[in-house]
C-alpha positions, 0 to 999 in steps of 0.5 A: 192847499194854502192852510197849515196842516193842523187846520187841514186836519181839523177840517177833515175831523170836523167834517166827519159825521162822528167828529173822529177819524182814523189816520187812514180816514184823515188821508182819504178826507183830505184826498177827497177834498183837495186836488193836491192831495189826490195828485200826490196820493203816493207821496209819503211826505205829506202823510208823514207831516199829517202823522207828525202834526197829530202826534205833536199838536195838543189840540188832537187826541187819540181815542182807542176804538171800541173792541166791538169795532173792526180794524186796527188803529185809533180815532183822532179827535179835536180837543 
């Protein structure tokens, strides 16, 4: 895709019903929307870039999952 990673991440999060996604859900959303991510699903480089951008970009915040929800990890939201 011809967009910077923060834009792609925002697109994935804003496209979700609750406007929040786990890291795995962000990967899945990008793979579903863009052929390039589907073709490179096993390439860890783009996944590392997603994690890097989530951690360093101030427009993203990590929100803990409620105790009542199963699974590990946190949600990511756009500030």
